[in-house]
BARO-22582 format. One record per residue (C-alpha): x, y negated, z; residue in three letters. Coordinates in steps of 0.2 Angstrom, whole numbers, padded with zeros to 4 digits, always signed. Layout:
REM BARO-22582
XYZALA;...
This chain:
REM BARO-22582
+0096-0223+0087MET;+0083-0211+0080SER;+0098-0203+0069ASP;+0105-0197+0086ASP;+0089-0190+0093LEU;+0092-0174+0103ILE;+0076-0164+0108ALA;+0075-0152+0122LEU;+0062-0139+0119ALA;+0057-0124+0129GLY;+0044-0114+0138ASN;+0037-0120+0155PRO;+0048-0115+0169ASN;+0063-0111+0158SER;+0074-0125+0167GLY;+0071-0138+0153LYS;+0068-0152+0165THR;+0082-0147+0176SER;+0094-0148+0161LEU;+0086-0165+0156PHE;+0090-0172+0174ASN;+0108-0165+0174ALA;+0111-0173+0157ILE;+0103-0190+0159THR;+0104-0192+0178GLY;+0085-0196+0179ALA;+0076-0189+0195ARG;+0061-0181+0187GLN;+0050-0170+0198HIS;+0054-0152+0195VAL;+0040-0140+0199ALA;+0038-0121+0197ASN;+0022-0121+0186TYR;+0017-0126+0168PRO;+0012-0143+0163GLY;+0024-0154+0173VAL;+0031-0162+0157THR;+0015-0166+0148VAL;+0020-0184+0144GLU;+0036-0188+0134ARG;+0051-0192+0144LYS;+0067-0199+0137GLU;+0085-0204+0142GLY;+0102-0207+0135TYR;+0119-0199+0137TYR;+0136-0206+0131ALA;+0148-0191+0126TYR;+0165-0196+0121ASN;+0159-0213+0115GLY;+0145-0205+0105TYR;+0127-0210+0111ASN;+0114-0196+0112LEU;+0096-0200+0113HIS;+0088-0186+0123ILE;+0069-0183+0123VAL;+0062-0170+0134ASP;+0048-0162+0125LEU;+0033-0155+0135PRO;+0035-0136+0140GLY;+0027-0126+0126THR;+0025-0107+0122TYR;+0023-0110+0104SER;+0021-0123+0090LEU;+0004-0119+0085THR;-0006-0134+0092ALA;-0018-0125+0104TYR;-0015-0137+0118SER;-0010-0156+0121PRO;+0008-0150+0126GLU;+0010-0140+0110GLU;+0003-0155+0100LEU;+0015-0167+0107VAL;+0030-0156+0105ALA;+0026-0152+0087ARG;+0023-0171+0083GLU;+0040-0176+0089VAL;+0049-0162+0080LEU;+0040-0164+0063THR;+0038-0183+0062THR;+0054-0189+0071GLU;+0065-0175+0065ARG;+0078-0174+0078PRO;+0096-0171+0073ARG;+0097-0156+0084VAL;+0085-0146+0095VAL;+0092-0139+0111ILE;+0081-0124+0114ASN;+0082-0120+0133ILE;+0079-0101+0135VAL;+0076-0092+0151ASP;+0089-0078+0150ALA;+0079-0067+0162SER;+0064-0068+0151ASN;+0072-0067+0133LEU;+0058-0057+0125ASP;+0045-0071+0130ARG;+0056-0086+0127ASN;+0063-0082+0110LEU;+0046-0083+0103TYR;+0047-0102+0103LEU;+0065-0100+0096THR;+0059-0091+0080LEU;+0046-0105+0077GLN;+0059-0118+0079LEU;+0069-0109+0065PHE;+0054-0110+0054GLU;+0054-0129+0055LEU;+0071-0130+0047GLY;+0079-0141+0061ILE;+0096-0137+0068PRO;+0095-0127+0084VAL;+0106-0124+0099ILE;+0101-0111+0111ILE;+0104-0115+0129ALA;+0104-0098+0138LEU;+0098-0104+0154ASN;+0096-0096+0171MET;+0110-0084+0168MET;+0112-0082+0187ASP;+0095-0076+0188VAL;+0097-0064+0174ALA;+0113-0057+0182GLU;+0105-0055+0198GLY;+0092-0044+0189ARG;+0106-0033+0182GLY;+0105-0040+0165MET;+0121-0041+0154GLU;+0118-0053+0139ILE;+0131-0054+0125ASP;+0129-0073+0121ALA;+0142-0071+0106ALA;+0132-0057+0099GLU;+0116-0066+0100LEU;+0124-0081+0092SER;+0131-0070+0078ARG;+0114-0062+0074LYS;+0104-0078+0075LEU;+0117-0088+0066ASN;+0115-0102+0079VAL;+0126-0109+0093PRO;+0122-0100+0110VAL;+0128-0108+0126VAL;+0126-0099+0143PRO;+0120-0112+0156THR;+0114-0113+0174VAL;+0105-0130+0173ALA;+0101-0133+0191ARG;+0120-0133+0195VAL;+0126-0141+0179GLY;+0135-0125+0173ARG;+0138-0125+0154GLY;+0132-0143+0152LYS;+0148-0150+0145GLU;+0150-0136+0133GLU;+0132-0138+0127LEU;+0133-0157+0125LEU;+0150-0155+0115ALA;+0141-0143+0103VAL;+0126-0155+0102ALA;+0136-0170+0099ALA;+0146-0162+0085ARG;+0131-0156+0076ILE;+0122-0173+0078ALA;+0138-0182+0072LYS;+0143-0171+0058GLU;+0126-0163+0053GLY;+0134-0146+0055ALA;+0118-0137+0060GLY;+0113-0119+0057SER;+0111-0117+0038SER;+0103-0100+0038ALA;+0094-0094+0053PRO;+0085-0077+0051PRO;+0068-0078+0041GLN;+0056-0066+0048ILE;+0047-0054+0037PRO;+0029-0051+0042TYR;+0025-0035+0034GLY;+0017-0028+0018PRO;+0000-0036+0021ASP;+0006-0054+0025ILE;+0022-0057+0016ASP;+0015-0056-0002PRO;+0001-0069+0002VAL;+0014-0079+0012LEU;+0025-0080-0003ALA;+0011-0085-0015GLU;+0005-0098-0003MET;+0022-0105+0000GLU;+0025-0107-0019ALA;+0008-0116-0021LYS;+0012-0128-0007ILE;+0029-0131-0013SER;+0023-0134-0031SER;+0009-0146-0025ALA;+0021-0155-0013GLY;+0008-0153+0001LEU;+0017-0160+0017PHE;+0034-0155+0010THR;+0041-0172+0017ASP;+0036-0167+0034LEU;+0036-0148+0035TYR;+0044-0133+0025PRO;+0032-0126+0013ALA;+0033-0109+0022ARG;+0029-0116+0039TRP;+0013-0124+0032THR;+0008-0108+0024ALA;+0011-0099+0041LEU;+0000-0113+0049LYS;-0014-0109+0037TYR;-0012-0090+0041LEU;-0012-0094+0060GLU;-0028-0104+0058ALA;-0020-0120+0064ASP;-0034-0132+0065GLU;-0024-0148+0064GLU;-0014-0143+0048ILE;-0030-0136+0040VAL;-0040-0152+0043VAL;-0025-0163+0036LYS;-0024-0151+0021GLY;-0042-0153+0017ARG;-0040-0172+0017ALA;-0024-0173+0007ALA;-0027-0159-0006ALA;-0045-0153-0005PRO;-0044-0141-0020GLU;-0027-0133-0015LEU;-0033-0132+0003SER;-0049-0123-0002ALA;-0038-0111-0012GLU;-0026-0108+0002LEU;-0041-0105+0014GLU;-0049-0092+0002LYS;-0032-0083+0002MET;-0032-0082+0021VAL;-0050-0076+0021GLU;-0045-0062+0009LYS;-0030-0056+0019VAL;-0040-0058+0035ALA;-0054-0047+0029GLU;-0041-0034+0023HIS;-0032-0034+0040LEU;-0049-0032+0049ARG;-0054-0017+0039LYS;-0037-0008+0039THR;-0029-0013+0056LEU;-0043-0020+0066ASP;-0033-0036+0068SER;-0031-0054+0060TYR;-0017-0064+0052PRO;-0011-0073+0068GLU;-0011-0057+0078GLY;+0000-0048+0065ILE;+0011-0063+0064ILE;+0013-0063+0083ALA;+0016-0044+0083ASP;+0030-0046+0070TYR;+0038-0060+0080ARG;+0039-0051+0096TYR;+0044-0035+0086GLY;+0058-0045+0079PHE;+0064-0050+0096ILE;+0062-0033+0103SER;+0074-0026+0089GLY;+0086-0041+0092LEU;+0088-0037+0111LEU;+0090-0018+0108LYS;+0104-0021+0095SER;+0117-0024+0108GLY;+0112-0041+0114VAL;+0104-0036+0131LEU;+0110-0022+0142LYS;+0102-0017+0159GLN;+0114-0012+0172LYS;+0100-0003+0182HIS;+0084+0003+0176GLU;+0068-0006+0180ALA;+0055+0004+0191ASP;+0043+0005+0176ARG;+0046+0007+0158LEU;+0032+0002+0145TYR;+0025+0016+0135LEU;+0033+0010+0119SER;+0050+0009+0128ASP;+0047+0027+0133ARG;+0043+0033+0116ILE;+0058+0023+0108ASP;+0070+0032+0121ARG;+0066+0048+0111VAL;+0062+0042+0094LEU;+0077+0030+0092THR;+0089+0041+0102HIS;+0106+0041+0094ARG;+0106+0060+0091LEU;+0088+0065+0093ALA;+0081+0051+0083GLY;+0088+0055+0066PRO;+0084+0074+0068ALA;+0066+0069+0073ILE;+0065+0058+0058MET;+0071+0072+0046ALA;+0058+0083+0054LEU;+0044+0070+0051ILE;+0048+0068+0033ILE;+0049+0087+0030TYR;+0032+0089+0039GLY;+0025+0075+0028LEU;+0030+0085+0012TYR;+0024+0101+0019TYR;+0008+0094+0023PHE;+0006+0086+0006ALA;+0011+0101-0004PHE;+0001+0114+0007THR;-0014+0103+0008GLY;-0015+0099-0010SER;-0012+0116-0018ASP;-0030+0121-0020ALA;-0036+0103-0026PRO;-0022+0103-0039VAL;-0028+0120-0045ARG;-0046+0115-0046TRP;-0041+0099-0056LEU;-0031+0109-0068GLN;-0045+0121-0071GLY;-0057+0107-0073GLY;-0047+0098-0086PHE;-0044+0115-0095ALA;-0063+0118-0095ALA;-0066+0101-0102LEU;-0054+0104-0116GLY;-0063+0120-0120ARG;-0080+0111-0120LEU;-0073+0098-0133ILE;-0065+0111-0144GLU;-0081+0121-0145SER;-0091+0105-0149SER;-0080+0098-0162LEU;-0073+0105-0178GLY;-0055+0106-0182PRO;-0047+0089-0186GLY;-0037+0074-0179LEU;-0052+0068-0168LEU;-0052+0085-0158ARG;-0033+0085-0157SER;-0033+0067-0151LEU;-0046+0071-0137LEU;-0039+0088-0132VAL;-0021+0087-0135ARG;-0018+0068-0133GLY;-0030+0063-0119ILE;-0035+0078-0109ILE;-0019+0087-0110ASP;-0009+0071-0108GLY;-0018+0061-0095VAL;-0026+0076-0087GLY;-0009+0083-0084GLY;-0004+0068-0074ILE;-0021+0066-0065LEU;-0021+0085-0059ALA;-0007+0080-0047PHE;-0017+0066-0039ILE;-0020+0076-0023PRO;-0002+0078-0019ILE;+0000+0059-0021ILE;-0015+0055-0010ILE;-0008+0067+0003PHE;+0009+0058+0003ILE;+0001+0041+0003PHE;-0009+0046+0018LEU;+0006+0052+0027GLY;+0016+0036+0023ILE;+0001+0025+0028ALA;+0001+0034+0045PHE;+0019+0031+0048LEU;+0018+0012+0042GLU;+0002+0008+0053ASP;+0009+0017+0068SER;+0025+0007+0068GLY;+0037+0021+0066TYR;+0045+0016+0049LEU;+0053+0000+0058ALA;+0061+0012+0070ARG;+0068+0022+0056ALA;+0076+0006+0049ALA;+0083+0002+0066PHE;+0092+0019+0067MET;+0098+0018+0049LEU;+0106+0001+0051ASP;+0124+0007+0053ARG;+0122+0019+0038VAL;+0117+0004+0027PHE;+0131-0007+0033ARG;+0143+0007+0029THR;+0138+0007+0011PHE;+0137-0012+0009GLY;+0119-0014+0011LEU;+0108-0024+0023HIS;+0097-0016+0036GLY;+0082-0024+0028ASN;+0086-0014+0012SER;+0078+0001+0021PHE;+0060-0007+0020MET;+0063-0011+0001ALA;+0069+0007-0002TYR;+0054+0014+0008ILE;+0042+0003-0003VAL;+0051+0009-0018GLY;+0049+0027-0014GLY;+0062+0031+0000GLY;+0048+0043+0006ILE;+0042+0049-0010ALA;+0026+0040-0017GLY;+0031+0021-0017GLY;+0033+0010-0032CYS;+0049+0002-0039GLY;+0040-0015-0043VAL;+0035-0020-0025PRO;+0051-0012-0019GLY;+0061-0024-0030VAL;+0050-0039-0024MET;+0053-0033-0006ALA;+0071-0038-0007THR;+0066-0056-0005ARG;+0069-0055+0013THR;+0088-0052+0011LEU;+0098-0068+0013ARG;+0114-0062+0004SER;+0112-0062-0015SER;+0125-0048-0017ASN;+0116-0037-0004GLU;+0100-0041-0013ARG;+0106-0037-0030LEU;+0114-0021-0024ALA;+0097-0016-0016THR;+0087-0020-0032MET;+0099-0010-0043LEU;+0098+0005-0033THR;+0079+0005-0029ILE;+0077+0014-0045GLY;+0084+0030-0037TYR;+0070+0031-0025MET;+0057+0044-0028ASN;+0042+0033-0033CYS;+0025+0039-0036GLY;+0027+0040-0055ALA;+0041+0053-0052LYS;+0030+0064-0041LEU;+0020+0073-0056PRO;+0037+0078-0064VAL;+0043+0085-0047TYR;+0027+0093-0043ALA;+0026+0101-0061LEU;+0044+0108-0060LEU;+0045+0113-0042ILE;+0028+0122-0044GLY;+0034+0131-0059ALA;+0052+0136-0053PHE;+0053+0133-0035PHE;+0036+0137-0029ALA;+0041+0146-0013LYS;+0051+0131-0007ASP;+0041+0116-0011LYS;+0043+0106+0005ALA;+0062+0111+0006GLN;+0064+0105-0012MET;+0056+0088-0009MET;+0067+0086+0006MET;+0082+0090-0004LEU;+0077+0077-0017LEU;+0074+0064-0004THR;+0092+0067+0002LEU;+0099+0066-0015ILE;+0090+0050-0020SER;+0096+0041-0004TRP;+0114+0048-0006SER;+0115+0042-0024MET;+0108+0025-0019ALA;+0121+0023-0005PHE;+0136+0029-0016LEU;+0131+0018-0031VAL;+0128+0003-0019ALA;+0145+0006-0011ARG;+0153+0006-0029VAL;+0144-0010-0033LEU;+0148-0019-0017ARG;+0166-0014-0019SER;+0167-0021-0037THR;+0155-0032-0046VAL;+0146-0037-0030LEU;+0159-0040-0017ARG;+0155-0050-0002GLY;+0153-0049+0017PRO;+0138-0040+0026ASN;+0126-0051+0034THR;+0119-0047+0052PRO;+0103-0036+0052PHE;+0088-0040+0063LEU;+0072-0031+0061LEU;+0055-0033+0070GLU;+0050-0018+0080LEU;+0031-0020+0080PRO;+0021-0012+0094PRO;+0016+0006+0092TYR;-0002+0008+0086ARG;-0013+0023+0084LEU;-0019+0020+0066PRO;-0038+0019+0063THR;-0046+0032+0052VAL;-0054+0018+0042ARG;-0037+0009+0040GLY;-0028+0025+0034LEU;-0042+0028+0022VAL;-0042+0011+0015ILE;-0023+0010+0013HIS;-0023+0027+0005THR;-0037+0023-0007TRP;-0029+0007-0012GLU;-0013+0015-0017ARG;-0021+0030-0025ALA;-0033+0019-0035TRP;-0019+0009-0042LEU;-0012+0025-0048TYR;-0028+0031-0056VAL;-0031+0014-0064ARG;-0013+0015-0071LYS;-0017+0032-0078ALA;-0033+0026-0086GLY;-0025+0011-0094THR;-0006+0011-0097VAL;-0003+0029-0097LEU;-0019+0033-0108LEU;-0012+0020-0121ALA;+0006+0028-0120VAL;-0001+0046-0121SER;-0011+0041-0137ILE;+0004+0033-0144LEU;+0015+0048-0141PHE;+0001+0059-0148TRP;+0002+0049-0164ALA;+0021+0050-0164LEU;+0019+0069-0162MET;+0006+0071-0176ASN;+0013+0059-0190PHE;+0019+0061-0203PRO;+0010+0077-0207ARG;+0019+0092-0214LEU;+0022+0090-0233PRO;+0011+0100-0244ALA;+0025+0113-0249SER;+0028+0118-0230LYS;+0009+0119-0227LYS;+0007+0130-0242ALA;+0020+0142-0236ALA;+0010+0144-0220PHE;-0006+0146-0229ASP;+0002+0160-0240ALA;+0008+0169-0224GLN;-0010+0169-0218ARG;-0017+0175-0234ARG;-0005+0189-0235ALA;-0009+0194-0217LEU;-0028+0193-0219THR;-0027+0203-0235THR;-0017+0217-0226GLU;-0029+0217-0211LEU;-0043+0219-0223ALA;-0036+0234-0231GLY;-0032+0225-0248GLY;-0048+0215-0249ALA;-0045+0197-0246ASN;-0060+0190-0236PRO;-0051+0173-0235THR;-0048+0160-0248SER;-0033+0149-0251ALA;-0044+0134-0246SER;-0048+0142-0229ALA;-0042+0132-0214THR;-0031+0140-0201PRO;-0045+0139-0189ALA;-0057+0149-0201GLN;-0044+0162-0204ASN;-0041+0163-0186ASN;-0058+0170-0183ARG;-0053+0186-0192ILE;-0048+0198-0179LYS;-0035+0212-0183SER;-0037+0230-0176PRO;-0028+0232-0160PRO;-0017+0245-0166ALA;-0011+0234-0180GLN;-0008+0219-0169GLN;+0002+0230-0157ALA;+0013+0236-0171GLY;+0016+0219-0178ASN;+0012+0206-0165PRO;+0023+0193-0173ALA;+0013+0193-0189GLY;-0004+0189-0180SER;-0013+0174-0187LEU;-0012+0165-0170GLU;+0007+0166-0170LYS;+0007+0159-0188ILE;-0004+0145-0183ASN;+0007+0142-0168ALA;+0023+0142-0178ALA;+0015+0129-0190GLU;+0010+0118-0176ALA;+0028+0118-0169ARG;+0035+0115-0186GLU;+0023+0100-0188ALA;+0028+0093-0171LEU;+0047+0095-0176ARG;+0043+0086-0193TYR;+0034+0071-0184SER;+0043+0055-0178VAL;+0044+0061-0160ALA;+0051+0078-0166GLY;+0064+0070-0177ARG;+0069+0059-0163LEU;+0070+0073-0150GLY;+0080+0084-0162ILE;+0092+0069-0165ALA;+0095+0067-0147LEU;+0099+0086-0145GLU;+0117+0083-0151HIS;+0119+0074-0134ILE;+0107+0081-0122THR;+0111+0099-0125ARG;+0125+0097-0113TYR;+0112+0094-0100CYS;+0102+0109-0106GLY;+0087+0099-0113PHE;+0079+0104-0130ASP;+0070+0092-0142TRP;+0053+0092-0133ARG;+0061+0088-0117THR;+0070+0073-0125ASN;+0054+0066-0132VAL;+0046+0067-0115ALA;+0061+0058-0107LEU;+0060+0044-0120VAL;+0042+0042-0116GLY;+0047+0041-0097GLY;+0055+0025-0100VAL;+0037+0017-0100ALA;+0033+0026-0084GLY;+0039+0042-0077LYS;+0022+0050-0077GLU;+0023+0050-0096ILE;+0036+0064-0095VAL;+0022+0076-0089VAL;+0010+0069-0102SER;+0021+0071-0116VAL;+0027+0088-0111LEU;+0008+0093-0109SER;+0004+0087-0127THR;+0020+0094-0135ALA;+0018+0111-0128TYR;-0001+0112-0130SER;+0002+0109-0149MET;+0011+0125-0150GLY;-0002+0136-0140ARG;-0017+0146-0147THR;-0029+0158-0140GLY;-0028+0163-0122HIS;-0013+0152-0120GLN;-0023+0136-0121LYS;-0029+0139-0103ASP;-0012+0142-0096THR;-0006+0128-0085PRO;+0009+0119-0091LEU;+0020+0125-0077GLY;+0017+0143-0081ALA;+0021+0139-0100VAL;+0037+0131-0095LEU;+0042+0145-0083ALA;+0039+0158-0098ALA;+0048+0147-0111ASP;+0066+0154-0114PRO;+0072+0136-0116ALA;+0068+0133-0097TRP;+0075+0141-0081ASN;+0078+0135-0063PRO;+0094+0126-0068LEU;+0087+0117-0082VAL;+0072+0112-0071ALA;+0083+0105-0057PHE;+0094+0096-0070THR;+0078+0088-0077MET;+0072+0083-0060ILE;+0089+0074-0056LEU;+0089+0065-0073PHE;+0071+0059-0071THR;+0076+0053-0053MET;+0091+0043-0059LEU;+0089+0037-0077TYR;+0082+0020-0083VAL;+0069+0012-0072PRO;+0051+0010-0079CYS;+0049-0005-0091VAL;+0038-0014-0078VAL;+0052-0012-0065SER;+0065-0018-0077VAL;+0055-0034-0080VAL;+0052-0037-0062CYS;+0071-0035-0058LEU;+0075-0047-0072ALA;+0063-0060-0064LYS;+0069-0057-0046GLU;+0087-0057-0051ALA;+0085-0073-0062GLY;+0094-0065-0076SER;+0091-0052-0090TRP;+0109-0047-0088ARG;+0106-0038-0072TRP;+0091-0029-0079ALA;+0100-0023-0094LEU;+0114-0018-0083PHE;+0102-0007-0073SER;+0096+0001-0089VAL;+0113+0006-0096VAL;+0121+0009-0079PHE;+0107+0020-0072ASN;+0105+0030-0088THR;+0124+0033-0088THR;+0124+0039-0070VAL;+0109+0050-0074ALA;+0117+0058-0089PHE;+0134+0061-0080THR;+0126+0069-0065VAL;+0115+0080-0076ALA;+0129+0086-0087VAL;+0140+0090-0071LEU;+0125+0100-0063VAL;+0120+0109-0078TYR;+0138+0114-0084GLN;+0144+0119-0067VAL;+0128+0128-0064GLY;+0131+0138-0080ARG;+0149+0142-0075LEU;+0143+0149-0058LEU;+0128+0157-0065GLY;+0116+0148-0054ILE;+0098+0147-0059GLY;+0100+0154-0076ILE;
């Protein structure tokens, strides 16, 4: 009768043995201390002609085999595979008892929750919404009082139906374990599944969790069954354990336990448990949550925290940004003085230093924002923010867990779209997952920060923090609106319940903050030194070739000869073969320069450089796009930069730096790009704001698009993202620019 096996599982003192007695009629000894059911006890019960084989498992707090009780309970569940597990939960101690429930979910066995000791819970002033608990956990929940048999018949009816029909819970919640554990857990799960390690007994994810929890029995079995794979898995565990020790002064099993208890805390606070009268003492985390997650004060505090983060980032980084800009300018002057005119000097100064240096100069801002985000993550605050925004997400057809994907993707400026897309793996609904993936690109990832920093510093210098706060609100608003459109059209479907772990508040360690900030900043610097360097060189080449034809170059040479002849009083100290740089050494008298500034050699050289840029491949592409982008206020150089931004949004700054440096001479060479743009007649605050919005909304970077295709399982959605996001960006940019012009705003 093993097919009819029903297992009773629960914590010691949860009333499990009382329920077993009530069902089977056996007279077991019931005591009020752990360990009374160390040995296995069995019985039978006939319900409406259907025989149920009941096994009373030893009382256990978890399924990690630290004790004989846990080992016995786990062996029955994994080797005998009951048709149903009735999980007896002490209703007066839900936060402790539901820990075992979550582990039963991970085993993949159908679970029924017997919400026992309801009389005790009610006596303590607790109101438990069993229906809400059932809905959010997606398993049957039956209130019981086992010692008097209350709820027994209903419980057995549900158990018999599931055992007979196999209609168990199909999708209980899968708990995310945070950004440090989840990527490793997913990789381990894939390796275990691919190798088939214990997959006939346990789900691959469960086995991976046991390795992370240092479950000795599973690790020993793994070494015997698959030595090479087990060694690889243990090495992965050692790596993440070392990382957690350095950053959080913790270990994998500790973090996993924290997230499980945090999950339970979030569940109980989401309408499942209400307290009629307050307890005499509240824990510190509860007191903090009373303020930080307050219905009215919570969102206001969250807005102030994010604003404070931006103020801290821009104020603290102002001096380092200026130092770096000055340093790169000095490096450019050094190379110019060391090398003669030619393509090599142009490549080093205009292509690499102006291009990559223009991006790296904003590294201090990114570091300060990363530091702030690391503090919010490590302290546990971001989970509370997700808890508060759950209702907003549901309104727009998203899942509460979309919040964490958004945050990873740049919801607080500074994330990255690639891990943001990967973070959607925790969403069970495919439609909610797709809607989240398709709108993560609107978040203000770290790649967009240099563009924002450049244009905000040039045109909105007095309101930097306010502008970043505004851009954050715009990015979230656009993501919500687009998600609502998608969920109402191509991605229709019901919302799934939201549960989120609320990890305990921690005071982040200085070492942990430094390591987390350094890891993210180093990834950015490494990207600048590899991918962005290659793209910068590519666009330098596109902006330098083909060279000006001989006829056009001869025209500029003639202008220089005429001017130098005039300045020399009729004598021509230059020759037709002299280079622009050589002719540039001839200084005109101040009076003559003041009388005819447009005819100076520097301006002729600058005009030649601009004409050469327009004649290049990049220039022709930018000019061709002007027929469309003029409605957004963008000129051809901006167009070239935006095309480069398809590879990575940082490239926008790199290309602008190169493009504008090729038209500068003399004292202008040391002028920061922001000041050059502010002085350019083609730019104004309205154009700058429109440019920021377009950068925020248009096609995600290439790597994000590839990742989206992989996660969505189809290139169709990736291409949809490219076309749809760019269309939205263009539409918004045109509306903002044209309305701004009509109203005379920012012109």
